Jmol script that loads the backbone (N, CA, C; Angstrom):
load data "model"
ATOM      1  N   UNK A   1       3.823   0.795   9.460  1.00  0.00           N
ATOM      2  CA  UNK A   1       4.362   2.152   9.889  1.00  0.00           C
ATOM      3  C   UNK A   1       3.143   1.893  10.668  1.00  0.00           C
ATOM      4  N   UNK A   2       4.469   2.453  12.110  1.00  0.00           N
ATOM      5  CA  UNK A   2       3.580   2.586  13.091  1.00  0.00           C
ATOM      6  C   UNK A   2       2.932   3.432  13.913  1.00  0.00           C
ATOM      7  N   UNK A   3       2.579   4.597  13.379  1.00  0.00           N
ATOM      8  CA  UNK A   3       1.848   5.966  13.253  1.00  0.00           C
ATOM      9  C   UNK A   3       1.845   6.645  11.540  1.00  0.00           C
ATOM     10  N   UNK A   4       0.338   5.763  10.814  1.00  0.00           N
ATOM     11  CA  UNK A   4       0.729   6.349   9.496  1.00  0.00           C
ATOM     12  C   UNK A   4      -0.294   7.327   9.222  1.00  0.00           C
ATOM     13  N   UNK A   5       0.016   8.212   7.861  1.00  0.00           N
ATOM     14  CA  UNK A   5       0.119   9.638   7.852  1.00  0.00           C
ATOM     15  C   UNK A   5      -1.388  10.174   7.213  1.00  0.00           C
ATOM     16  N   UNK A   6      -1.187   8.648   6.676  1.00  0.00           N
ATOM     17  CA  UNK A   6      -2.633   8.833   5.157  1.00  0.00           C
ATOM     18  C   UNK A   6      -3.506   7.230   5.169  1.00  0.00           C
ATOM     19  N   UNK A   7      -4.903   7.641   6.092  1.00  0.00           N
ATOM     20  CA  UNK A   7      -5.672   6.206   5.692  1.00  0.00           C
ATOM     21  C   UNK A   7      -6.275   5.818   4.799  1.00  0.00           C
ATOM     22  N   UNK A   8      -6.265   6.695   3.639  1.00  0.00           N
ATOM     23  CA  UNK A   8      -6.738   5.634   2.326  1.00  0.00           C
ATOM     24  C   UNK A   8      -5.320   4.108   1.471  1.00  0.00           C
ATOM     25  N   UNK A   9      -3.850   4.483   2.366  1.00  0.00           N
ATOM     26  CA  UNK A   9      -2.576   4.044   1.093  1.00  0.00           C
ATOM     27  C   UNK A   9      -2.000   3.123   2.182  1.00  0.00           C
ATOM     28  N   UNK A  10      -2.008   2.548   2.105  1.00  0.00           N
ATOM     29  CA  UNK A  10      -0.284   1.597   3.044  1.00  0.00           C
ATOM     30  C   UNK A  10       0.523   2.155   2.656  1.00  0.00           C
ATOM     31  N   UNK A  11       1.416   1.876   3.767  1.00  0.00           N
ATOM     32  CA  UNK A  11       2.672   2.970   3.892  1.00  0.00           C
ATOM     33  C   UNK A  11       3.886   2.527   4.520  1.00  0.00           C
ATOM     34  N   UNK A  12       5.314   2.172   4.290  1.00  0.00           N
ATOM     35  CA  UNK A  12       6.406   1.473   5.058  1.00  0.00           C
ATOM     36  C   UNK A  12       7.553   2.255   5.527  1.00  0.00           C
ATOM     37  N   UNK A  13       8.322   1.254   6.068  1.00  0.00           N
ATOM     38  CA  UNK A  13       9.120   1.751   6.656  1.00  0.00           C
ATOM     39  C   UNK A  13      10.073   2.706   5.347  1.00  0.00           C
ATOM     40  N   UNK A  14      10.681   1.228   4.515  1.00  0.00           N
ATOM     41  CA  UNK A  14      11.427   1.257   3.559  1.00  0.00           C
ATOM     42  C   UNK A  14      10.785   1.030   2.179  1.00  0.00           C
ATOM     43  N   UNK A  15      11.344   2.263   0.713  1.00  0.00           N
ATOM     44  CA  UNK A  15      10.806   2.004  -0.206  1.00  0.00           C
ATOM     45  C   UNK A  15      10.828   0.986  -0.704  1.00  0.00           C
ATOM     46  N   UNK A  16      11.675  -0.668  -0.311  1.00  0.00           N
ATOM     47  CA  UNK A  16      11.922  -1.975  -0.750  1.00  0.00           C
ATOM     48  C   UNK A  16      10.767  -2.684  -0.621  1.00  0.00           C
ATOM     49  N   UNK A  17      10.442  -2.267   0.855  1.00  0.00           N
ATOM     50  CA  UNK A  17       9.392  -3.014   1.308  1.00  0.00           C
ATOM     51  C   UNK A  17       7.597  -2.330   0.394  1.00  0.00           C
ATOM     52  N   UNK A  18       7.538  -1.267   0.272  1.00  0.00           N
ATOM     53  CA  UNK A  18       6.161  -0.380  -0.739  1.00  0.00           C
ATOM     54  C   UNK A  18       6.925  -1.677  -1.923  1.00  0.00           C
ATOM     55  N   UNK A  19       7.757  -1.707  -2.116  1.00  0.00           N
ATOM     56  CA  UNK A  19       8.159  -2.337  -3.750  1.00  0.00           C
ATOM     57  C   UNK A  19       7.548  -3.892  -3.949  1.00  0.00           C
ATOM     58  N   UNK A  20       7.666  -3.905  -2.822  1.00  0.00           N
ATOM     59  CA  UNK A  20       7.375  -5.601  -2.870  1.00  0.00           C
ATOM     60  C   UNK A  20       6.232  -5.552  -3.378  1.00  0.00           C
ATOM     61  N   UNK A  21       5.226  -5.123  -1.803  1.00  0.00           N
ATOM     62  CA  UNK A  21       4.174  -5.661  -2.181  1.00  0.00           C
ATOM     63  C   UNK A  21       3.098  -4.795  -3.146  1.00  0.00           C
ATOM     64  N   UNK A  22       4.420  -3.650  -4.417  1.00  0.00           N
ATOM     65  CA  UNK A  22       3.628  -3.991  -5.401  1.00  0.00           C
ATOM     66  C   UNK A  22       3.865  -5.033  -6.611  1.00  0.00           C
ATOM     67  N   UNK A  23       4.707  -5.648  -6.064  1.00  0.00           N
ATOM     68  CA  UNK A  23       5.480  -6.837  -7.193  1.00  0.00           C
ATOM     69  C   UNK A  23       4.367  -8.390  -7.156  1.00  0.00           C
ATOM     70  N   UNK A  24       4.081  -8.491  -5.616  1.00  0.00           N
ATOM     71  CA  UNK A  24       3.212  -9.289  -4.706  1.00  0.00           C
ATOM     72  C   UNK A  24       1.653  -9.067  -5.813  1.00  0.00           C
ATOM     73  N   UNK A  25       1.062  -7.587  -6.093  1.00  0.00           N
ATOM     74  CA  UNK A  25       0.062  -8.100  -6.983  1.00  0.00           C
ATOM     75  C   UNK A  25       0.719  -8.168  -8.427  1.00  0.00           C
ATOM     76  N   UNK A  26       1.511  -7.915  -8.858  1.00  0.00           N
ATOM     77  CA  UNK A  26       1.372  -8.025  -9.718  1.00  0.00           C
ATOM     78  C   UNK A  26       2.162  -8.636 -10.560  1.00  0.00           C
ATOM     79  N   UNK A  27       2.641 -10.185  -9.768  1.00  0.00           N
ATOM     80  CA  UNK A  27       2.665 -12.020  -9.431  1.00  0.00           C
ATOM     81  C   UNK A  27       0.976 -12.599  -9.048  1.00  0.00           C
ATOM     82  N   UNK A  28       0.769 -11.344  -8.996  1.00  0.00           N
ATOM     83  CA  UNK A  28      -0.999 -12.266  -8.575  1.00  0.00           C
ATOM     84  C   UNK A  28      -1.740 -11.850 -10.094  1.00  0.00           C
ATOM     85  N   UNK A  29      -0.959 -11.090 -10.267  1.00  0.00           N
ATOM     86  CA  UNK A  29      -2.387 -10.418 -11.752  1.00  0.00           C
ATOM     87  C   UNK A  29      -1.903 -11.121 -12.885  1.00  0.00           C
ATOM     88  N   UNK A  30      -0.436 -11.827 -12.409  1.00  0.00           N
ATOM     89  CA  UNK A  30       0.484 -12.597 -14.126  1.00  0.00           C
ATOM     90  C   UNK A  30      -0.256 -14.205 -13.496  1.00  0.00           C
ATOM     91  N   UNK A  31       0.014 -14.706 -12.706  1.00  0.00           N
ATOM     92  CA  UNK A  31      -0.502 -16.305 -11.976  1.00  0.00           C
ATOM     93  C   UNK A  31      -1.848 -16.316 -11.778  1.00  0.00           C
ATOM     94  N   UNK A  32      -2.802 -15.209 -11.305  1.00  0.00           N
ATOM     95  CA  UNK A  32      -4.292 -15.853 -11.551  1.00  0.00           C
ATOM     96  C   UNK A  32      -5.333 -15.160 -11.609  1.00  0.00           C
ATOM     97  N   UNK A  33      -4.416 -13.687 -12.242  1.00  0.00           N
ATOM     98  CA  UNK A  33      -5.345 -13.301 -13.589  1.00  0.00           C
ATOM     99  C   UNK A  33      -5.459 -13.921 -15.207  1.00  0.00           C
ATOM    100  N   UNK A  34      -4.499 -13.951 -15.261  1.00  0.00           N
ATOM    101  CA  UNK A  34      -3.622 -14.302 -16.531  1.00  0.00           C
ATOM    102  C   UNK A  34      -3.655 -13.228 -17.409  1.00  0.00           C
ATOM    103  N   UNK A  35      -3.241 -12.086 -16.585  1.00  0.00           N
ATOM    104  CA  UNK A  35      -2.702 -10.465 -17.365  1.00  0.00           C
ATOM    105  C   UNK A  35      -1.313 -10.908 -17.283  1.00  0.00           C
ATOM    106  N   UNK A  36      -0.763 -11.117 -18.126  1.00  0.00           N
ATOM    107  CA  UNK A  36       0.706 -11.898 -18.629  1.00  0.00           C
ATOM    108  C   UNK A  36       1.232 -10.752 -19.882  1.00  0.00           C
ATOM    109  N   UNK A  37       0.594  -9.837 -19.796  1.00  0.00           N
ATOM    110  CA  UNK A  37       1.232  -8.776 -20.948  1.00  0.00           C
ATOM    111  C   UNK A  37       1.160  -7.295 -20.119  1.00  0.00           C
ATOM    112  N   UNK A  38       1.833  -6.398 -20.900  1.00  0.00           N
ATOM    113  CA  UNK A  38       1.503  -5.353 -20.344  1.00  0.00           C
ATOM    114  C   UNK A  38       0.452  -4.406 -20.532  1.00  0.00           C
ATOM    115  N   UNK A  39      -0.412  -5.196 -21.981  1.00  0.00           N
ATOM    116  CA  UNK A  39      -1.026  -4.197 -22.060  1.00  0.00           C
ATOM    117  C   UNK A  39      -2.407  -4.905 -20.682  1.00  0.00           C
ATOM    118  N   UNK A  40      -2.663  -5.963 -20.395  1.00  0.00           N
ATOM    119  CA  UNK A  40      -3.578  -6.827 -19.870  1.00  0.00           C
ATOM    120  C   UNK A  40      -3.075  -6.073 -17.989  1.00  0.00           C
ATOM    121  N   UNK A  41      -2.022  -6.387 -17.896  1.00  0.00           N
ATOM    122  CA  UNK A  41      -1.347  -5.493 -16.634  1.00  0.00           C
ATOM    123  C   UNK A  41      -2.218  -3.847 -16.179  1.00  0.00           C
ATOM    124  N   UNK A  42      -1.502  -3.278 -17.677  1.00  0.00           N
ATOM    125  CA  UNK A  42      -2.318  -1.984 -17.029  1.00  0.00           C
ATOM    126  C   UNK A  42      -3.828  -1.465 -16.771  1.00  0.00           C
ATOM    127  N   UNK A  43      -4.023  -2.705 -18.191  1.00  0.00           N
ATOM    128  CA  UNK A  43      -5.258  -2.299 -17.953  1.00  0.00           C
ATOM    129  C   UNK A  43      -6.021  -2.967 -17.153  1.00  0.00           C
ATOM    130  N   UNK A  44      -5.734  -3.344 -15.531  1.00  0.00           N
ATOM    131  CA  UNK A  44      -5.964  -3.777 -14.134  1.00  0.00           C
ATOM    132  C   UNK A  44      -5.808  -2.907 -13.912  1.00  0.00           C
ATOM    133  N   UNK A  45      -4.439  -2.939 -13.824  1.00  0.00           N
ATOM    134  CA  UNK A  45      -3.769  -1.398 -12.449  1.00  0.00           C
ATOM    135  C   UNK A  45      -4.536  -0.292 -12.504  1.00  0.00           C
ATOM    136  N   UNK A  46      -4.185  -0.011 -14.360  1.00  0.00           N
ATOM    137  CA  UNK A  46      -4.684   2.005 -14.117  1.00  0.00           C
ATOM    138  C   UNK A  46      -6.109   1.625 -15.393  1.00  0.00           C
ATOM    139  N   UNK A  47      -7.084   1.034 -14.379  1.00  0.00           N
ATOM    140  CA  UNK A  47      -8.377   1.114 -15.549  1.00  0.00           C
ATOM    141  C   UNK A  47      -8.783   2.233 -16.263  1.00  0.00           C
ATOM    142  N   UNK A  48      -9.475   2.152 -17.476  1.00  0.00           N
ATOM    143  CA  UNK A  48      -9.433   3.505 -18.177  1.00  0.00           C
ATOM    144  C   UNK A  48     -10.832   3.984 -17.326  1.00  0.00           C
ATOM    145  N   UNK A  49     -11.499   3.580 -16.604  1.00  0.00           N
ATOM    146  CA  UNK A  49     -12.531   4.597 -15.728  1.00  0.00           C
ATOM    147  C   UNK A  49     -11.903   5.578 -15.198  1.00  0.00           C
ATOM    148  N   UNK A  50     -10.947   5.551 -14.584  1.00  0.00           N
ATOM    149  CA  UNK A  50      -9.310   6.009 -13.926  1.00  0.00           C
ATOM    150  C   UNK A  50      -8.261   6.847 -13.987  1.00  0.00           C
ATOM    151  N   UNK A  51      -8.604   6.034 -15.148  1.00  0.00           N
ATOM    152  CA  UNK A  51      -6.715   6.310 -15.542  1.00  0.00           C
ATOM    153  C   UNK A  51      -6.512   7.209 -17.652  1.00  0.00           C
ATOM    154  N   UNK A  52      -5.437   7.564 -18.285  1.00  0.00           N
ATOM    155  CA  UNK A  52      -5.514   7.255 -19.195  1.00  0.00           C
ATOM    156  C   UNK A  52      -4.886   6.256 -20.077  1.00  0.00           C
ATOM    157  N   UNK A  53      -5.354   4.929 -19.768  1.00  0.00           N
ATOM    158  CA  UNK A  53      -5.114   4.171 -19.929  1.00  0.00           C
ATOM    159  C   UNK A  53      -3.972   3.742 -21.088  1.00  0.00           C
ATOM    160  N   UNK A  54      -4.374   4.077 -22.366  1.00  0.00           N
ATOM    161  CA  UNK A  54      -4.116   4.155 -23.637  1.00  0.00           C
ATOM    162  C   UNK A  54      -2.635   4.620 -23.257  1.00  0.00           C
ATOM    163  N   UNK A  55      -2.328   5.822 -23.046  1.00  0.00           N
ATOM    164  CA  UNK A  55      -0.744   6.561 -22.803  1.00  0.00           C
ATOM    165  C   UNK A  55       0.022   5.889 -21.945  1.00  0.00           C
ATOM    166  N   UNK A  56      -1.133   5.805 -20.910  1.00  0.00           N
ATOM    167  CA  UNK A  56      -0.012   4.821 -19.774  1.00  0.00           C
ATOM    168  C   UNK A  56       0.283   3.541 -20.267  1.00  0.00           C
ATOM    169  N   UNK A  57       0.276   2.993 -21.053  1.00  0.00           N
ATOM    170  CA  UNK A  57       0.244   2.161 -22.086  1.00  0.00           C
ATOM    171  C   UNK A  57       1.744   2.055 -22.672  1.00  0.00           C
ATOM    172  N   UNK A  58       1.197   3.509 -23.777  1.00  0.00           N
ATOM    173  CA  UNK A  58       2.822   4.154 -24.192  1.00  0.00           C
ATOM    174  C   UNK A  58       3.650   4.529 -23.697  1.00  0.00           C
ATOM    175  N   UNK A  59       3.626   5.001 -22.385  1.00  0.00           N
ATOM    176  CA  UNK A  59       4.621   5.482 -22.269  1.00  0.00           C
ATOM    177  C   UNK A  59       5.485   4.390 -21.734  1.00  0.00           C
ATOM    178  N   UNK A  60       4.727   3.144 -21.212  1.00  0.00           N
ATOM    179  CA  UNK A  60       5.221   1.848 -20.096  1.00  0.00           C
ATOM    180  C   UNK A  60       6.399   1.116 -21.032  1.00  0.00           C
ATOM    181  N   UNK A  61       5.831   0.793 -22.255  1.00  0.00           N
ATOM    182  CA  UNK A  61       6.058  -0.344 -22.899  1.00  0.00           C
ATOM    183  C   UNK A  61       7.335   0.370 -23.652  1.00  0.00           C
ATOM    184  N   UNK A  62       7.104   2.062 -23.881  1.00  0.00           N
ATOM    185  CA  UNK A  62       8.527   2.479 -24.983  1.00  0.00           C
ATOM    186  C   UNK A  62       9.402   2.327 -23.677  1.00  0.00           C
ATOM    187  N   UNK A  63       9.287   3.006 -22.600  1.00  0.00           N
ATOM    188  CA  UNK A  63      10.902   2.866 -21.662  1.00  0.00           C
ATOM    189  C   UNK A  63      10.535   1.378 -20.860  1.00  0.00           C
ATOM    190  N   UNK A  64      10.275   0.813 -20.988  1.00  0.00           N
ATOM    191  CA  UNK A  64      10.222  -0.714 -20.739  1.00  0.00           C
ATOM    192  C   UNK A  64      10.734  -1.681 -22.100  1.00  0.00           C
ATOM    193  N   UNK A  65      10.728  -0.994 -23.260  1.00  0.00           N
ATOM    194  CA  UNK A  65      11.580  -1.742 -23.963  1.00  0.00           C
ATOM    195  C   UNK A  65      10.735  -2.940 -24.177  1.00  0.00           C
ATOM    196  N   UNK A  66       9.158  -2.652 -24.345  1.00  0.00           N
ATOM    197  CA  UNK A  66       8.870  -4.100 -24.421  1.00  0.00           C
ATOM    198  C   UNK A  66       6.754  -3.610 -25.516  1.00  0.00           C
ATOM    199  N   UNK A  67       6.952  -4.546 -25.823  1.00  0.00           N
ATOM    200  CA  UNK A  67       5.541  -4.505 -27.208  1.00  0.00           C
ATOM    201  C   UNK A  67       4.529  -4.893 -26.389  1.00  0.00           C
ATOM    202  N   UNK A  68       3.077  -3.931 -26.353  1.00  0.00           N
ATOM    203  CA  UNK A  68       1.927  -4.348 -25.352  1.00  0.00           C
ATOM    204  C   UNK A  68       1.331  -5.225 -24.931  1.00  0.00           C
ATOM    205  N   UNK A  69       1.958  -6.382 -26.281  1.00  0.00           N
ATOM    206  CA  UNK A  69       1.153  -7.837 -26.370  1.00  0.00           C
ATOM    207  C   UNK A  69       1.893  -8.649 -25.655  1.00  0.00           C
ATOM    208  N   UNK A  70       3.472  -8.518 -25.783  1.00  0.00           N
ATOM    209  CA  UNK A  70       4.754  -9.435 -24.792  1.00  0.00           C
ATOM    210  C   UNK A  70       4.070  -9.797 -23.998  1.00  0.00           C
ATOM    211  N   UNK A  71       4.441 -11.427 -24.262  1.00  0.00           N
ATOM    212  CA  UNK A  71       4.267 -11.793 -22.593  1.00  0.00           C
ATOM    213  C   UNK A  71       5.595 -11.934 -21.671  1.00  0.00           C
ATOM    214  N   UNK A  72       4.884 -11.381 -20.350  1.00  0.00           N
ATOM    215  CA  UNK A  72       5.965 -11.323 -19.441  1.00  0.00           C
ATOM    216  C   UNK A  72       5.729 -12.595 -18.417  1.00  0.00           C
ATOM    217  N   UNK A  73       6.765 -12.927 -18.145  1.00  0.00           N
ATOM    218  CA  UNK A  73       7.069 -13.924 -16.798  1.00  0.00           C
ATOM    219  C   UNK A  73       7.442 -13.601 -15.778  1.00  0.00           C
ATOM    220  N   UNK A  74       6.427 -13.315 -14.348  1.00  0.00           N
ATOM    221  CA  UNK A  74       7.554 -12.920 -13.392  1.00  0.00           C
ATOM    222  C   UNK A  74       8.394 -13.648 -12.672  1.00  0.00           C
ATOM    223  N   UNK A  75       8.937 -14.699 -13.490  1.00  0.00           N
ATOM    224  CA  UNK A  75      10.648 -15.520 -13.288  1.00  0.00           C
ATOM    225  C   UNK A  75      11.584 -14.909 -14.135  1.00  0.00           C
ATOM    226  N   UNK A  76      11.306 -14.017 -14.630  1.00  0.00           N
ATOM    227  CA  UNK A  76      12.292 -12.747 -15.785  1.00  0.00           C
ATOM    228  C   UNK A  76      12.235 -11.662 -14.560  1.00  0.00           C
ATOM    229  N   UNK A  77      13.860 -11.385 -14.338  1.00  0.00           N
ATOM    230  CA  UNK A  77      13.574 -10.433 -12.896  1.00  0.00           C
ATOM    231  C   UNK A  77      14.031  -9.141 -13.689  1.00  0.00           C
ATOM    232  N   UNK A  78      14.568  -9.337 -14.699  1.00  0.00           N
ATOM    233  CA  UNK A  78      14.582  -8.351 -15.952  1.00  0.00           C
ATOM    234  C   UNK A  78      14.066  -7.065 -16.225  1.00  0.00           C
ATOM    235  N   UNK A  79      12.910  -8.337 -16.565  1.00  0.00           N
ATOM    236  CA  UNK A  79      11.202  -7.958 -17.542  1.00  0.00           C
ATOM    237  C   UNK A  79      10.510  -7.737 -17.103  1.00  0.00           C
ATOM    238  N   UNK A  80      10.717  -8.406 -15.328  1.00  0.00           N
ATOM    239  CA  UNK A  80       9.976  -7.217 -14.023  1.00  0.00           C
ATOM    240  C   UNK A  80      10.191  -5.480 -13.969  1.00  0.00           C
ATOM    241  N   UNK A  81      11.647  -5.665 -13.319  1.00  0.00           N
ATOM    242  CA  UNK A  81      12.062  -4.732 -13.310  1.00  0.00           C
ATOM    243  C   UNK A  81      12.178  -3.595 -14.201  1.00  0.00           C
ATOM    244  N   UNK A  82      12.177  -3.799 -15.173  1.00  0.00           N
ATOM    245  CA  UNK A  82      12.241  -2.458 -16.010  1.00  0.00           C
ATOM    246  C   UNK A  82      10.371  -2.406 -16.463  1.00  0.00           C
ATOM    247  N   UNK A  83       9.480  -3.194 -16.668  1.00  0.00           N
ATOM    248  CA  UNK A  83       8.236  -3.134 -16.709  1.00  0.00           C
ATOM    249  C   UNK A  83       8.256  -2.337 -15.286  1.00  0.00           C
ATOM    250  N   UNK A  84       8.179  -2.858 -14.102  1.00  0.00           N
ATOM    251  CA  UNK A  84       7.459  -1.650 -12.701  1.00  0.00           C
ATOM    252  C   UNK A  84       7.886  -0.171 -12.692  1.00  0.00           C
ATOM    253  N   UNK A  85       9.717  -0.671 -13.109  1.00  0.00           N
ATOM    254  CA  UNK A  85       9.997   1.082 -13.504  1.00  0.00           C
ATOM    255  C   UNK A  85       9.756   1.794 -14.053  1.00  0.00           C
ATOM    256  N   UNK A  86       9.139   1.584 -15.314  1.00  0.00           N
ATOM    257  CA  UNK A  86       8.033   2.124 -15.658  1.00  0.00           C
ATOM    258  C   UNK A  86       6.536   2.617 -16.167  1.00  0.00           C
ATOM    259  N   UNK A  87       6.418   1.847 -14.587  1.00  0.00           N
ATOM    260  CA  UNK A  87       5.184   2.143 -14.247  1.00  0.00           C
ATOM    261  C   UNK A  87       4.604   2.472 -13.285  1.00  0.00           C
ATOM    262  N   UNK A  88       6.334   3.116 -12.143  1.00  0.00           N
ATOM    263  CA  UNK A  88       6.425   3.843 -11.365  1.00  0.00           C
ATOM    264  C   UNK A  88       6.429   5.591 -12.356  1.00  0.00           C
ATOM    265  N   UNK A  89       7.361   4.961 -13.028  1.00  0.00           N
ATOM    266  CA  UNK A  89       7.765   6.512 -13.711  1.00  0.00           C
ATOM    267  C   UNK A  89       5.882   7.109 -14.190  1.00  0.00           C
ATOM    268  N   UNK A  90       5.146   6.547 -15.028  1.00  0.00           N
ATOM    269  CA  UNK A  90       3.731   7.018 -15.488  1.00  0.00           C
ATOM    270  C   UNK A  90       3.244   6.887 -13.721  1.00  0.00           C
ATOM    271  N   UNK A  91       3.811   6.584 -12.729  1.00  0.00           N
ATOM    272  CA  UNK A  91       2.265   7.287 -11.441  1.00  0.00           C
ATOM    273  C   UNK A  91       3.404   8.007 -10.692  1.00  0.00           C
ATOM    274  N   UNK A  92       4.807   8.254 -11.262  1.00  0.00           N
ATOM    275  CA  UNK A  92       4.952   9.507 -10.093  1.00  0.00           C
ATOM    276  C   UNK A  92       6.222  10.314 -10.570  1.00  0.00           C
ATOM    277  N   UNK A  93       5.880  10.310 -12.255  1.00  0.00           N
ATOM    278  CA  UNK A  93       6.789  12.047 -12.476  1.00  0.00           C
ATOM    279  C   UNK A  93       8.233  11.471 -12.681  1.00  0.00           C
ATOM    280  N   UNK A  94       8.585  10.162 -11.840  1.00  0.00           N
ATOM    281  CA  UNK A  94      10.624  10.681 -11.838  1.00  0.00           C
ATOM    282  C   UNK A  94      10.412   8.972 -11.514  1.00  0.00           C
ATOM    283  N   UNK A  95      11.674   8.873 -11.258  1.00  0.00           N
ATOM    284  CA  UNK A  95      12.208   7.636 -11.164  1.00  0.00           C
ATOM    285  C   UNK A  95      12.560   7.006  -9.994  1.00  0.00           C
ATOM    286  N   UNK A  96      12.543   5.781 -10.070  1.00  0.00           N
ATOM    287  CA  UNK A  96      12.831   5.407  -7.899  1.00  0.00           C
ATOM    288  C   UNK A  96      14.572   4.710  -8.310  1.00  0.00           C
ATOM    289  N   UNK A  97      14.576   4.410  -7.245  1.00  0.00           N
ATOM    290  CA  UNK A  97      15.932   3.191  -6.933  1.00  0.00           C
ATOM    291  C   UNK A  97      16.099   2.622  -7.722  1.00  0.00           C
ATOM    292  N   UNK A  98      17.579   1.622  -8.649  1.00  0.00           N
ATOM    293  CA  UNK A  98      16.712   0.818  -9.001  1.00  0.00           C
ATOM    294  C   UNK A  98      17.295  -0.531  -8.209  1.00  0.00           C
ATOM    295  N   UNK A  99      17.987  -0.209  -7.268  1.00  0.00           N
ATOM    296  CA  UNK A  99      18.144  -0.895  -5.866  1.00  0.00           C
ATOM    297  C   UNK A  99      17.059  -1.540  -5.276  1.00  0.00           C
ATOM    298  N   UNK A 100      16.061  -0.150  -4.862  1.00  0.00           N
ATOM    299  CA  UNK A 100      15.278  -0.824  -3.755  1.00  0.00           C
ATOM    300  C   UNK A 100      14.173  -1.516  -5.216  1.00  0.00           C
ATOM    301  N   UNK A 101      14.021  -1.211  -5.923  1.00  0.00           N
ATOM    302  CA  UNK A 101      13.275  -2.457  -7.727  1.00  0.00           C
ATOM    303  C   UNK A 101      13.461  -3.949  -7.465  1.00  0.00           C
ATOM    304  N   UNK A 102      14.921  -4.221  -7.587  1.00  0.00           N
ATOM    305  CA  UNK A 102      15.499  -5.469  -6.781  1.00  0.00           C
ATOM    306  C   UNK A 102      15.171  -5.642  -5.578  1.00  0.00           C
ATOM    307  N   UNK A 103      15.078  -4.428  -5.214  1.00  0.00           N
ATOM    308  CA  UNK A 103      15.299  -5.314  -3.606  1.00  0.00           C
ATOM    309  C   UNK A 103      14.224  -6.298  -3.103  1.00  0.00           C
ATOM    310  N   UNK A 104      12.858  -5.564  -3.609  1.00  0.00           N
ATOM    311  CA  UNK A 104      11.617  -5.663  -3.606  1.00  0.00           C
ATOM    312  C   UNK A 104      10.999  -6.870  -4.253  1.00  0.00           C
ATOM    313  N   UNK A 105      11.867  -7.302  -5.357  1.00  0.00           N
ATOM    314  CA  UNK A 105      11.287  -8.026  -6.322  1.00  0.00           C
ATOM    315  C   UNK A 105      11.966  -9.136  -5.825  1.00  0.00           C
ATOM    316  N   UNK A 106      12.875  -9.139  -5.204  1.00  0.00           N
ATOM    317  CA  UNK A 106      14.171 -10.621  -4.368  1.00  0.00           C
ATOM    318  C   UNK A 106      13.180 -10.420  -2.955  1.00  0.00           C
ATOM    319  N   UNK A 107      12.480  -9.886  -2.778  1.00  0.00           N
ATOM    320  CA  UNK A 107      11.589 -10.342  -1.649  1.00  0.00           C
ATOM    321  C   UNK A 107       9.949 -11.228  -1.744  1.00  0.00           C
ATOM    322  N   UNK A 108       9.552 -10.501  -2.806  1.00  0.00           N
ATOM    323  CA  UNK A 108       8.391 -10.881  -3.576  1.00  0.00           C
ATOM    324  C   UNK A 108       8.921 -12.047  -4.342  1.00  0.00           C
ATOM    325  N   UNK A 109       9.861 -12.848  -4.581  1.00  0.00           N
ATOM    326  CA  UNK A 109      10.189 -14.016  -4.783  1.00  0.00           C
ATOM    327  C   UNK A 109      10.139 -14.854  -3.842  1.00  0.00           C
ATOM    328  N   UNK A 110      10.866 -14.413  -2.415  1.00  0.00           N
ATOM    329  CA  UNK A 110      10.923 -15.263  -1.190  1.00  0.00           C
ATOM    330  C   UNK A 110       9.619 -16.323  -1.250  1.00  0.00           C
TER     331      UNK A 110
END
end "model"
wireframe off; spacefill off
backbone 0.3
color backbone group
């Protein structure tokens, strides 16, 4: 973004680019840090020192139809997009566009 309005958070011209950035973080969690379950991902993404992590995990698992300790693969587009959509709902309190999520996922896979 040419003229960011928030000095603490990265801003993107289009939603898909912000989604891509988040998917790259999630890919690194899975591949580099071995956080390959919803529980491990969320404990890193939303640590207990800053969040109600147990409730966050409960809502994400219910919405994504995953068990807290189910192993997830970044190569599974459906799983990752459902997980991300659920995490976005918890973070923002509303749905975001599935089209933007899929576009961001595909960009992160390049």
